[in-house]
DRENTIDREN-234884 format. One record per residue (C-alpha): residue number from 1; residue in three letters; x, y, z. Coordinates in Angstrom, 3 decimals, padded with zeros to 6 digits. Example, Ala and Ser with C-alpha at 12.3 -4.5 7.8 and 13.67 -1.06 7.14 Angstrom:
BEGIN
{1 "ALA" {012.300 -004.500 007.800}}
{2 "SER" {013.670 -001.060 007.140}}
This chain:
BEGIN
{1 "MET" {066.207 -122.785 043.251}}
{2 "LYS" {064.813 -119.545 041.521}}
{3 "SER" {065.046 -121.266 037.964}}
{4 "LYS" {063.574 -124.318 039.111}}
{5 "LYS" {060.193 -122.519 040.366}}
{6 "VAL" {059.949 -120.979 037.142}}
{7 "LYS" {060.333 -124.421 035.410}}
{8 "GLU" {057.626 -125.456 037.643}}
{9 "ILE" {055.215 -122.372 036.683}}
{10 "LYS" {055.960 -123.142 032.689}}
{11 "LYS" {055.283 -126.417 033.286}}
{12 "GLU" {051.822 -125.892 035.150}}
{13 "LYS" {050.655 -122.933 032.554}}
{14 "ILE" {051.220 -126.021 029.491}}
{15 "GLU" {049.181 -128.086 031.467}}
{16 "ASP" {046.673 -125.778 031.799}}
{17 "VAL" {046.829 -124.270 028.283}}
{18 "VAL" {046.900 -128.153 027.208}}
{19 "ASN" {043.556 -128.758 029.547}}
{20 "GLU" {041.761 -126.042 028.169}}
{21 "GLU" {042.521 -127.253 024.699}}
{22 "LYS" {041.064 -130.537 025.436}}
{23 "GLN" {037.887 -129.049 027.354}}
{24 "THR" {037.281 -126.430 024.364}}
{25 "THR" {037.631 -129.452 021.972}}
{26 "ILE" {034.982 -131.599 024.013}}
{27 "GLU" {032.816 -128.681 023.986}}
{28 "LYS" {032.894 -128.194 020.129}}
{29 "GLU" {032.311 -132.477 019.624}}
{30 "LYS" {029.540 -132.289 021.548}}
{31 "PHE" {027.670 -130.391 018.903}}
{32 "PRO" {028.805 -132.451 015.975}}
{33 "MET" {028.366 -135.586 017.744}}
{34 "ILE" {024.694 -135.288 018.673}}
{35 "LYS" {024.247 -134.806 014.453}}
{36 "HIS" {026.096 -137.705 013.820}}
{37 "PHE" {023.731 -139.571 015.797}}
{38 "PHE" {021.165 -138.340 014.283}}
{39 "LYS" {022.302 -138.713 010.929}}
{40 "LEU" {022.721 -142.416 011.609}}
{41 "LEU" {019.467 -142.909 013.353}}
{42 "PHE" {018.118 -141.081 010.186}}
{43 "LEU" {020.042 -143.780 008.451}}
{44 "PHE" {019.380 -146.847 010.116}}
{45 "PHE" {015.463 -146.424 010.116}}
{46 "LEU" {015.509 -145.093 006.364}}
{47 "LEU" {017.352 -147.831 005.263}}
{48 "TYR" {015.969 -150.810 007.864}}
{49 "LEU" {012.913 -150.157 008.870}}
{50 "LEU" {011.547 -148.409 005.607}}
{51 "ILE" {013.801 -150.072 002.864}}
{52 "GLY" {014.558 -153.355 004.671}}
{53 "SER" {010.971 -154.140 005.671}}
{54 "LEU" {009.268 -153.079 002.523}}
{55 "LEU" {012.187 -155.405 000.865}}
{56 "SER" {011.721 -158.110 002.969}}
{57 "GLU" {007.944 -157.552 002.451}}
{58 "SER" {008.431 -158.031 -001.287}}
{59 "ILE" {010.491 -160.734 -001.626}}
{60 "PHE" {008.287 -163.251 001.207}}
{61 "GLU" {005.496 -162.327 -001.313}}
{62 "ASN" {007.269 -163.378 -003.928}}
{63 "ILE" {008.152 -166.567 -002.606}}
{64 "GLU" {005.235 -167.182 -001.520}}
{65 "GLN" {002.982 -165.988 -004.349}}
{66 "SER" {005.180 -166.729 -007.780}}
{67 "LYS" {006.003 -170.356 -008.748}}
{68 "TYR" {009.146 -172.478 -007.220}}
{69 "GLY" {008.995 -170.310 -004.423}}
{70 "MET" {007.454 -172.688 -001.715}}
{71 "ASP" {009.378 -175.339 -003.170}}
{72 "PHE" {012.378 -173.195 -002.429}}
{73 "ILE" {011.040 -172.651 001.576}}
{74 "SER" {010.613 -176.549 001.627}}
{75 "GLU" {013.911 -177.332 000.134}}
{76 "MET" {015.860 -175.136 002.382}}
{77 "VAL" {013.965 -176.885 005.514}}
{78 "SER" {015.584 -180.154 004.225}}
{79 "ALA" {018.613 -178.204 003.799}}
{80 "GLY" {018.534 -176.923 007.377}}
{81 "ILE" {018.276 -181.263 008.204}}
{82 "VAL" {021.099 -182.111 006.348}}
{83 "LEU" {023.331 -179.447 008.015}}
{84 "ILE" {022.514 -180.910 011.438}}
{85 "ILE" {023.437 -184.183 010.306}}
{86 "LEU" {026.695 -182.748 009.092}}
{87 "LEU" {027.477 -181.338 012.072}}
{88 "CYS" {026.536 -184.073 014.572}}
{89 "PHE" {028.358 -186.814 012.590}}
{90 "GLY" {031.887 -184.348 012.154}}
{91 "ASN" {031.547 -183.585 008.791}}
{92 "SER" {032.006 -179.964 008.994}}
{93 "TYR" {035.497 -179.748 007.518}}
{94 "ILE" {034.056 -180.266 003.937}}
{95 "PHE" {033.399 -176.224 003.910}}
{96 "LYS" {036.937 -175.603 004.431}}
{97 "GLU" {038.888 -178.776 002.506}}
{98 "LYS" {040.007 -177.961 -000.857}}
{99 "ARG" {042.290 -179.732 -003.114}}
{100 "MET" {041.717 -177.604 -006.035}}
{101 "ASP" {039.743 -174.244 -006.413}}
{102 "PHE" {036.757 -173.211 -008.076}}
{103 "LYS" {038.363 -172.080 -011.434}}
{104 "THR" {041.113 -175.085 -011.726}}
{105 "SER" {038.513 -177.150 -011.526}}
{106 "LEU" {036.086 -175.622 -013.856}}
{107 "LYS" {038.463 -176.934 -016.374}}
{108 "LEU" {038.357 -180.409 -014.910}}
{109 "VAL" {034.441 -180.789 -015.749}}
{110 "TRP" {034.293 -178.918 -019.137}}
{111 "PRO" {032.270 -181.812 -021.125}}
{112 "PHE" {029.581 -181.973 -018.146}}
{113 "LEU" {029.537 -178.208 -018.452}}
{114 "LEU" {029.380 -177.922 -022.408}}
{115 "PHE" {026.146 -179.989 -022.334}}
{116 "SER" {024.556 -178.151 -019.561}}
{117 "VAL" {025.248 -175.025 -021.083}}
{118 "LEU" {023.211 -176.368 -024.717}}
{119 "LEU" {020.315 -177.195 -021.873}}
{120 "LEU" {020.621 -173.623 -021.099}}
{121 "LEU" {020.550 -172.258 -025.062}}
{122 "ASN" {017.667 -174.759 -025.211}}
{123 "SER" {015.458 -173.502 -022.562}}
{124 "ILE" {016.617 -170.168 -023.616}}
{125 "ILE" {014.901 -170.714 -027.096}}
{126 "SER" {011.443 -172.109 -025.389}}
{127 "LEU" {011.285 -168.753 -023.237}}
{128 "THR" {011.469 -166.214 -026.411}}
{129 "VAL" {008.275 -168.324 -027.146}}
{130 "SER" {006.339 -168.522 -023.745}}
{131 "GLY" {007.359 -165.255 -022.269}}
{132 "PHE" {009.800 -164.229 -018.924}}
{133 "ASP" {008.600 -163.248 -015.608}}
{134 "PHE" {011.105 -161.952 -013.209}}
{135 "SER" {009.791 -163.487 -010.173}}
{136 "ARG" {009.660 -167.070 -010.947}}
{137 "PHE" {013.353 -166.285 -012.344}}
{138 "VAL" {014.569 -165.168 -009.154}}
{139 "ASN" {012.529 -168.241 -007.342}}
{140 "LEU" {013.666 -170.790 -009.603}}
{141 "VAL" {017.433 -169.643 -009.293}}
{142 "LEU" {017.110 -169.793 -005.487}}
{143 "PHE" {015.373 -173.461 -005.549}}
{144 "CYS" {017.968 -174.711 -008.029}}
{145 "PHE" {020.648 -173.323 -005.392}}
{146 "SER" {018.575 -175.029 -002.342}}
{147 "ILE" {018.430 -178.339 -004.064}}
{148 "GLY" {022.358 -178.534 -004.831}}
{149 "VAL" {022.883 -177.703 -001.441}}
{150 "THR" {020.814 -180.229 000.002}}
{151 "GLU" {021.476 -182.865 -002.085}}
{152 "GLU" {024.855 -181.957 -002.526}}
{153 "PHE" {025.854 -182.078 001.338}}
{154 "MET" {023.693 -184.926 001.997}}
{155 "CYS" {024.886 -187.403 -000.642}}
{156 "ARG" {029.159 -185.888 -001.339}}
{157 "GLY" {029.368 -183.925 001.946}}
{158 "TRP" {028.170 -186.926 004.123}}
{159 "LEU" {027.296 -190.493 002.545}}
{160 "GLN" {030.150 -190.635 000.347}}
{161 "ASN" {032.449 -189.118 002.827}}
{162 "GLU" {031.304 -191.699 005.137}}
{163 "PHE" {031.747 -194.237 002.928}}
{164 "ILE" {035.243 -193.523 001.572}}
{165 "GLU" {036.419 -192.428 005.057}}
{166 "ARG" {035.214 -196.021 006.858}}
{167 "PHE" {035.389 -198.618 004.268}}
{168 "ALA" {037.658 -197.439 001.206}}
{169 "LYS" {041.036 -198.737 001.500}}
{170 "ASP" {042.036 -198.892 -001.956}}
{171 "LYS" {041.058 -197.120 -005.377}}
{172 "LYS" {038.321 -199.762 -006.383}}
{173 "GLN" {036.995 -199.356 -002.974}}
{174 "VAL" {037.030 -195.482 -003.100}}
{175 "ILE" {034.777 -196.193 -006.511}}
{176 "PHE" {032.529 -198.469 -005.469}}
{177 "SER" {032.213 -195.999 -002.318}}
{178 "ILE" {031.174 -193.025 -004.931}}
{179 "ILE" {028.884 -195.718 -006.743}}
{180 "LEU" {026.959 -196.688 -003.822}}
{181 "SER" {026.703 -192.596 -002.883}}
{182 "SER" {025.121 -192.237 -006.364}}
{183 "LEU" {023.055 -194.959 -006.084}}
{184 "ILE" {021.321 -193.587 -002.822}}
{185 "PHE" {021.244 -189.977 -004.104}}
{186 "GLY" {019.443 -191.558 -007.466}}
{187 "GLY" {017.186 -193.636 -005.459}}
{188 "MET" {015.968 -190.490 -004.053}}
{189 "HIS" {014.464 -189.591 -007.213}}
{190 "ILE" {011.794 -192.863 -006.868}}
{191 "PHE" {009.641 -190.839 -004.610}}
{192 "ASN" {008.785 -188.287 -007.492}}
{193 "VAL" {006.330 -190.763 -008.734}}
{194 "ILE" {003.992 -189.319 -006.020}}
{195 "MET" {004.335 -185.671 -008.489}}
{196 "PRO" {000.943 -185.587 -010.129}}
{197 "SER" {002.669 -184.803 -013.318}}
{198 "GLN" {005.422 -187.791 -013.182}}
{199 "ASN" {004.084 -191.395 -013.974}}
{200 "LEU" {006.186 -194.826 -012.930}}
{201 "PHE" {008.210 -194.916 -016.686}}
{202 "GLU" {009.682 -191.319 -016.341}}
{203 "THR" {010.443 -192.016 -012.663}}
{204 "ILE" {012.715 -194.730 -013.050}}
{205 "MET" {014.433 -192.630 -016.508}}
{206 "GLN" {014.869 -190.202 -013.892}}
{207 "VAL" {016.375 -192.174 -011.134}}
{208 "ILE" {019.030 -193.934 -013.981}}
{209 "GLN" {020.025 -190.305 -014.671}}
{210 "ALA" {020.059 -189.169 -011.123}}
{211 "THR" {022.391 -192.142 -010.700}}
{212 "ALA" {024.661 -191.372 -013.460}}
{213 "ALA" {024.526 -187.816 -012.767}}
{214 "GLY" {025.459 -188.413 -008.566}}
{215 "PHE" {028.591 -190.676 -010.054}}
{216 "LEU" {029.761 -187.850 -012.231}}
{217 "LEU" {029.458 -185.344 -009.305}}
{218 "GLY" {030.852 -187.694 -006.569}}
{219 "SER" {033.809 -188.280 -008.867}}
{220 "ILE" {034.062 -184.154 -009.075}}
{221 "TYR" {034.127 -184.008 -005.561}}
{222 "TYR" {036.595 -186.835 -004.690}}
{223 "LYS" {038.930 -185.227 -006.963}}
{224 "THR" {038.100 -181.694 -005.796}}
{225 "LYS" {037.247 -181.729 -002.408}}
{226 "ASN" {035.359 -178.815 -002.892}}
{227 "ILE" {031.839 -178.772 -001.982}}
{228 "TRP" {030.374 -175.770 -003.475}}
{229 "LEU" {031.348 -176.953 -006.795}}
{230 "VAL" {029.731 -179.442 -006.679}}
{231 "VAL" {026.381 -177.693 -005.356}}
{232 "ALA" {026.802 -174.687 -008.092}}
{233 "LEU" {027.130 -177.601 -010.587}}
{234 "HIS" {024.473 -179.306 -009.483}}
{235 "ALA" {022.491 -176.108 -009.462}}
{236 "PHE" {023.237 -175.099 -012.782}}
{237 "TYR" {022.453 -178.194 -014.449}}
{238 "ASP" {019.360 -178.202 -012.791}}
{239 "PHE" {018.121 -174.528 -013.686}}
{240 "SER" {019.489 -174.955 -017.424}}
{241 "ILE" {016.506 -178.043 -017.346}}
{242 "MET" {014.067 -176.263 -015.498}}
{243 "LEU" {014.323 -172.233 -017.252}}
{244 "GLY" {012.532 -173.624 -020.396}}
{245 "GLU" {009.223 -174.457 -018.016}}
{246 "LEU" {009.715 -171.082 -016.324}}
{247 "MET" {006.244 -169.375 -017.734}}
{248 "TYR" {004.540 -172.687 -017.408}}
{249 "LEU" {001.775 -172.629 -014.711}}
{250 "ARG" {001.822 -176.463 -014.350}}
{251 "ASP" {004.530 -178.779 -014.623}}
{252 "CYS" {005.302 -180.105 -018.142}}
{253 "THR" {004.788 -184.038 -018.062}}
{254 "THR" {004.932 -187.021 -020.394}}
{255 "GLY" {003.411 -186.990 -023.508}}
{256 "THR" {001.051 -189.719 -024.742}}
{257 "TYR" {003.081 -192.928 -024.829}}
{258 "THR" {003.551 -195.038 -028.107}}
{259 "SER" {006.181 -197.084 -028.890}}
{260 "VAL" {008.019 -194.684 -030.801}}
{261 "THR" {008.245 -191.681 -027.886}}
{262 "THR" {008.682 -194.728 -025.375}}
{263 "GLY" {011.892 -195.393 -027.647}}
{264 "LEU" {012.951 -192.401 -028.295}}
{265 "GLU" {012.801 -191.438 -024.244}}
{266 "ILE" {014.867 -194.367 -023.102}}
{267 "LEU" {017.234 -193.471 -026.390}}
{268 "ASP" {017.592 -190.228 -025.242}}
{269 "SER" {018.021 -191.342 -021.619}}
{270 "ILE" {020.706 -193.685 -022.901}}
{271 "VAL" {023.033 -191.222 -024.411}}
{272 "ILE" {022.263 -189.098 -021.592}}
{273 "VAL" {023.575 -191.458 -018.991}}
{274 "SER" {026.440 -192.680 -021.202}}
{275 "ILE" {027.186 -188.810 -021.506}}
{276 "LEU" {027.622 -188.332 -017.594}}
{277 "ILE" {029.841 -191.928 -016.545}}
{278 "LEU" {031.724 -191.268 -019.825}}
{279 "THR" {032.662 -187.764 -018.431}}
{280 "ALA" {032.894 -189.142 -014.803}}
{281 "ILE" {035.550 -191.956 -016.512}}
{282 "LEU" {037.556 -188.490 -017.822}}
{283 "VAL" {037.543 -187.095 -014.556}}
{284 "LEU" {038.801 -190.023 -012.014}}
{285 "ARG" {041.418 -189.990 -015.030}}
{286 "SER" {042.584 -186.920 -014.394}}
{287 "HIS" {046.288 -185.931 -013.226}}
{288 "GLU" {044.278 -183.398 -010.943}}
{289 "GLY" {044.016 -184.861 -007.657}}
{290 "PRO" {044.424 -187.886 -006.099}}
{291 "ALA" {044.767 -191.030 -009.172}}
{292 "VAL" {042.058 -193.272 -008.997}}
{293 "LEU" {041.935 -194.816 -012.582}}
{294 "LYS" {044.794 -194.843 -015.393}}
{295 "GLU" {044.459 -194.385 -018.707}}
{296 "ASN" {045.920 -196.804 -021.136}}
{297 "LYS" {046.762 -194.524 -024.051}}
{298 "SER" {047.409 -197.242 -026.316}}
{299 "SER" {044.072 -198.135 -025.828}}
{300 "SER" {041.116 -197.651 -028.008}}
{301 "PHE" {039.345 -196.180 -025.201}}
{302 "ASN" {041.892 -193.881 -024.272}}
{303 "ASN" {041.624 -189.862 -023.190}}
{304 "ARG" {041.321 -188.747 -026.663}}
{305 "SER" {038.993 -191.034 -027.448}}
{306 "LEU" {036.946 -190.165 -024.568}}
{307 "THR" {036.832 -186.913 -025.545}}
{308 "ILE" {035.624 -187.276 -028.809}}
{309 "SER" {032.872 -189.527 -027.829}}
{310 "ILE" {031.617 -187.100 -025.491}}
{311 "ILE" {031.070 -184.458 -028.128}}
{312 "ALA" {029.086 -186.729 -030.347}}
{313 "LEU" {027.334 -188.074 -027.675}}
{314 "ILE" {026.409 -184.252 -026.676}}
{315 "VAL" {025.451 -183.323 -030.414}}
{316 "ILE" {023.564 -185.833 -030.876}}
{317 "THR" {021.131 -185.520 -027.911}}
{318 "ASN" {021.154 -181.923 -028.764}}
{319 "TYR" {020.683 -181.678 -032.432}}
{320 "VAL" {019.564 -185.162 -033.847}}
{321 "ILE" {017.758 -186.924 -031.170}}
{322 "ALA" {015.655 -183.836 -030.184}}
{323 "LEU" {014.874 -183.241 -034.244}}
{324 "MET" {013.879 -186.710 -034.516}}
{325 "PRO" {009.797 -186.987 -036.092}}
{326 "GLY" {007.429 -187.354 -032.767}}
{327 "MET" {010.232 -186.119 -030.126}}
{328 "ASP" {007.888 -183.289 -029.422}}
{329 "LYS" {005.244 -185.247 -028.369}}
{330 "VAL" {007.454 -186.743 -025.717}}
{331 "THR" {006.885 -184.078 -023.357}}
{332 "TYR" {003.346 -182.254 -022.844}}
{333 "CYS" {003.633 -178.638 -021.396}}
{334 "TYR" {-000.125 -177.481 -020.366}}
{335 "GLU" {-000.968 -174.237 -021.697}}
{336 "TYR" {-004.509 -172.422 -021.339}}
{337 "GLN" {-006.699 -169.782 -023.131}}
{338 "THR" {-007.244 -166.827 -021.425}}
{339 "LYS" {-010.720 -164.449 -021.435}}
{340 "GLU" {-011.048 -161.365 -020.392}}
{341 "VAL" {-013.352 -160.368 -017.886}}
{342 "GLU" {-014.679 -157.092 -016.070}}
{343 "ASP" {-013.164 -156.091 -012.079}}
{344 "ASN" {-016.700 -156.744 -011.044}}
{345 "PHE" {-017.739 -160.424 -011.144}}
{346 "GLU" {-018.951 -161.770 -007.941}}
{347 "VAL" {-017.304 -165.286 -006.504}}
{348 "SER" {-019.194 -168.054 -003.825}}
{349 "PHE" {-016.764 -170.624 -002.569}}
{350 "ARG" {-017.473 -174.373 -001.284}}
{351 "ASN" {-018.420 -174.303 002.146}}
{352 "ALA" {-015.543 -176.560 003.639}}
{353 "LYS" {-018.065 -178.445 005.607}}
{354 "ASP" {-020.143 -179.505 002.545}}
{355 "TYR" {-019.669 -183.046 001.828}}
{356 "ASN" {-023.167 -184.250 001.034}}
{357 "TYR" {-025.752 -183.375 -001.206}}
{358 "VAL" {-029.618 -184.435 -002.535}}
{359 "LEU" {-029.970 -183.154 -005.495}}
{360 "TYR" {-034.319 -183.818 -006.694}}
{361 "ASN" {-035.973 -183.356 -010.043}}
{362 "GLN" {-037.976 -180.487 -010.550}}
{363 "SER" {-041.479 -182.391 -009.042}}
{364 "GLY" {-039.341 -183.106 -005.780}}
{365 "ASP" {-040.241 -186.865 -006.258}}
{366 "LYS" {-036.665 -188.511 -007.093}}
{367 "LYS" {-033.384 -188.168 -005.800}}
{368 "LEU" {-029.545 -188.319 -006.267}}
{369 "THR" {-027.487 -188.578 -002.837}}
{370 "ILE" {-023.517 -186.921 -003.423}}
{371 "ARG" {-021.497 -187.843 -000.380}}
{372 "TYR" {-018.093 -188.319 000.760}}
{373 "ASP" {-017.933 -191.922 001.911}}
{374 "ASP" {-015.272 -192.984 004.580}}
{375 "VAL" {-015.364 -196.796 003.238}}
{376 "VAL" {-014.087 -196.220 000.169}}
{377 "SER" {-012.383 -192.482 000.780}}
{378 "SER" {-014.195 -191.223 -002.756}}
{379 "THR" {-017.058 -189.600 -003.400}}
{380 "VAL" {-020.190 -191.670 -004.034}}
{381 "ILE" {-023.176 -191.318 -006.323}}
{382 "ILE" {-026.141 -193.024 -004.851}}
{383 "SER" {-029.367 -193.384 -007.209}}
{384 "GLY" {-031.722 -195.318 -004.936}}
{385 "LYS" {-030.044 -198.964 -004.410}}
{386 "GLU" {-027.790 -198.409 -007.192}}
{387 "ASN" {-024.434 -196.549 -006.686}}
{388 "PHE" {-020.857 -195.598 -008.271}}
{389 "ILE" {-017.927 -194.799 -007.139}}
{390 "LEU" {-017.046 -191.878 -009.129}}
{391 "ASN" {-013.135 -192.794 -009.714}}
{392 "LYS" {-012.781 -191.532 -013.683}}
{393 "ILE" {-009.762 -192.761 -014.832}}
{394 "ASN" {-009.204 -196.107 -012.975}}
{395 "GLU" {-010.074 -198.053 -009.600}}
{396 "ASN" {-007.099 -196.770 -007.487}}
{397 "GLU" {-007.780 -192.804 -008.124}}
{398 "TYR" {-010.263 -190.636 -006.191}}
{399 "PHE" {-012.198 -187.998 -006.023}}
{400 "SER" {-012.903 -187.293 -002.358}}
{401 "ASP" {-013.612 -183.451 -002.778}}
{402 "ILE" {-016.983 -182.323 -003.921}}
{403 "TYR" {-018.740 -179.448 -004.845}}
{404 "VAL" {-022.564 -179.084 -005.820}}
{405 "TYR" {-024.088 -175.702 -006.628}}
{406 "GLU" {-027.730 -175.586 -008.197}}
{407 "THR" {-028.807 -173.610 -011.415}}
{408 "ASP" {-032.803 -173.202 -012.995}}
{409 "LYS" {-032.591 -176.460 -014.664}}
{410 "TYR" {-029.029 -177.917 -013.996}}
{411 "TYR" {-027.295 -179.731 -010.590}}
{412 "ASN" {-023.357 -178.851 -011.558}}
{413 "ILE" {-021.071 -180.869 -010.181}}
{414 "ILE" {-017.451 -180.520 -009.391}}
{415 "ALA" {-015.161 -183.073 -008.123}}
{416 "GLN" {-011.194 -183.088 -007.087}}
{417 "ASP" {-008.564 -185.523 -007.006}}
{418 "GLU" {-007.448 -186.353 -003.794}}
{419 "SER" {-003.567 -186.743 -005.042}}
{420 "ASP" {-003.566 -183.890 -007.295}}
{421 "ALA" {-004.944 -180.562 -006.324}}
{422 "GLY" {-004.944 -179.671 -009.774}}
{423 "ARG" {-007.065 -182.860 -011.469}}
{424 "ILE" {-011.011 -181.583 -011.596}}
{425 "LEU" {-013.861 -183.764 -012.883}}
{426 "TYR" {-017.106 -181.698 -013.463}}
{427 "THR" {-020.491 -182.297 -015.725}}
{428 "GLN" {-024.146 -180.918 -015.733}}
{429 "ILE" {-027.129 -183.190 -014.528}}
{430 "ASP" {-030.323 -181.847 -016.117}}
{431 "LYS" {-032.961 -181.792 -012.993}}
{432 "ASP" {-035.639 -183.153 -015.338}}
{433 "THR" {-033.716 -186.277 -015.998}}
{434 "ILE" {-032.868 -187.198 -012.456}}
{435 "VAL" {-034.348 -191.340 -011.486}}
{436 "GLU" {-034.093 -193.951 -009.278}}
{437 "ASP" {-032.946 -197.251 -009.314}}
{438 "ASP" {-031.425 -196.685 -013.172}}
{439 "VAL" {-028.090 -198.544 -013.265}}
{440 "GLU" {-028.084 -196.917 -017.245}}
{441 "TYR" {-029.084 -193.673 -015.557}}
{442 "LEU" {-025.895 -193.766 -013.532}}
{443 "ARG" {-023.675 -194.958 -015.759}}
{444 "SER" {-024.597 -191.767 -018.554}}
{445 "ILE" {-023.454 -189.645 -015.276}}
{446 "LYS" {-019.767 -191.100 -014.509}}
{447 "SER" {-019.632 -191.163 -018.583}}
{448 "SER" {-021.062 -187.309 -018.364}}
{449 "PHE" {-018.072 -186.335 -016.033}}
{450 "LYS" {-015.187 -184.247 -017.746}}
{451 "GLU" {-011.640 -183.953 -016.919}}
{452 "PHE" {-010.002 -180.512 -016.506}}
{453 "ILE" {-006.164 -180.181 -015.598}}
{454 "LEU" {-005.150 -176.915 -013.640}}
{455 "PRO" {-002.339 -175.942 -011.657}}
{456 "ASN" {-002.829 -177.149 -007.930}}
{457 "VAL" {-006.481 -175.619 -007.339}}
{458 "LYS" {-006.646 -174.322 -003.495}}
{459 "LYS" {-010.723 -172.668 -003.802}}
{460 "MET" {-013.938 -174.034 -006.180}}
{461 "GLY" {-017.056 -172.735 -006.262}}
{462 "TYR" {-019.044 -170.703 -008.576}}
{463 "MET" {-018.806 -166.925 -011.011}}
{464 "ILE" {-021.036 -164.835 -011.755}}
{465 "GLU" {-020.312 -161.456 -013.234}}
{466 "LYS" {-022.101 -158.235 -012.603}}
{467 "GLY" {-025.653 -157.839 -014.415}}
{468 "GLY" {-025.533 -161.838 -014.971}}
{469 "VAL" {-027.187 -164.560 -014.497}}
{470 "SER" {-024.914 -167.470 -015.578}}
{471 "LYS" {-023.307 -169.381 -012.462}}
{472 "LYS" {-019.738 -170.744 -014.036}}
{473 "PRO" {-017.229 -173.478 -012.040}}
{474 "TYR" {-014.682 -171.345 -010.606}}
{475 "PHE" {-011.104 -172.384 -009.169}}
{476 "GLU" {-008.298 -170.411 -007.447}}
{477 "THR" {-004.993 -171.501 -007.213}}
{478 "GLU" {-002.343 -171.637 -004.540}}
{479 "LEU" {-000.375 -169.076 -006.020}}
{480 "GLY" {-003.608 -167.001 -007.009}}
{481 "ASP" {-004.646 -167.531 -010.293}}
{482 "GLU" {-008.261 -168.082 -011.571}}
{483 "PHE" {-009.404 -169.943 -013.979}}
{484 "ILE" {-013.359 -170.889 -014.971}}
{485 "ILE" {-014.777 -173.260 -017.129}}
{486 "ASP" {-017.456 -171.601 -019.843}}
{487 "LYS" {-019.078 -173.893 -022.095}}
{488 "ASN" {-016.704 -177.024 -021.281}}
{489 "GLN" {-013.851 -175.292 -021.860}}
{490 "LEU" {-011.593 -174.011 -019.442}}
{491 "TYR" {-010.199 -170.514 -019.172}}
{492 "GLN" {-008.017 -168.981 -017.403}}
{493 "LEU" {-009.320 -165.124 -016.118}}
{494 "LYS" {-007.541 -162.012 -016.853}}
{495 "VAL" {-009.239 -158.753 -015.597}}
{496 "LYS" {-009.321 -155.609 -017.804}}
{497 "GLU" {-007.747 -153.149 -017.359}}
């Protein structure tokens, strides 16, 4: 009985000691816990509020004000729409399904990689001449990746899978399904004809090449079932081509067409299409993944011959056609002379409501009327009963945005193309020469307009340097670059440091 009491007393003492230790530990931990809380709060403030907000602001500013930035935003919106379509049609499995891992898949597509790498090297060589801008480079990487995501999710992840799952019962129908999705993929590029820097012929060549590229990417996707592989390949191919134009303020366009340049461009397209289609056949013949095409080893069209042909064609397009006389005139890239000015000039912009101008001669008894005409959707210049529509190049290209400013002797007229925001017409009209009802006079005005090609113009007006009196046509582009016309020459402004 006594020993039992002793045990209970000891047990109580042990519990008391344990409780005291717990209490002491809690009391000791209170202060370090508060200290730790303030440490975390400081880190949160430093990393999230300061660095995070500054970084996000810097990224957004870079995207908004550098080349390819807004293109990336637009493409990501398209990617979001395509993703919703994929989910609605139950194609979300494409993100998990893989027949081949990334590394194994790359061995399958080495000819396409080789071709892309050589294109990339050519672009890098161009950059050694034109220079480099990191902000534009980042935007280009993001833009190319977003193109790959949008177009591969839609054409391979959705359309190709839909065709194969619903209609492909044998190997021929599988190939036909890949061809159908690649035709849609190529056809999507026909809408590029509305781009200011691209004409119909160039767009047709692009559609044909894109269809062949779609057939190759579709074949790769069917073999590997790795959607991220075709996204990466597509993005890398576009990046390899577009990197060479990184430093140009306006996208390159097709040069002056002659029988030589047209022939060279067609020849180059034939070679590129051949590379893409032959590589697709090689992929479909591969033993990796499901069998689609069989190789006849005794045939002259066996895999070895195919491989040699692809390598030969890659060499031809990169080192033979590219060096042919006249090939340098197939593509024209815009380069601008620069003019340094002090950072003290003043700019006056066009009033958005200014669409009607009346220009009088020095004595005030003769006039010209320049206004926007809703009926023809263009600028009209009227002299008495005579008039003409301002359409410098052809009857379907109108200049709807106009601005007129006055100097002592001249009226300065600036007109902007409604379909190409970088295409500007400019002329000066001597006040002493203004007459009415004279057709020849109107023709002389029309022929006096000079065309200037800029990056997309956001604002136009005139510039006066401090202490000067001369008003020079001034333009601010969507990316914030500044241009002036001085003595009928276009210059990009550079502010002296």
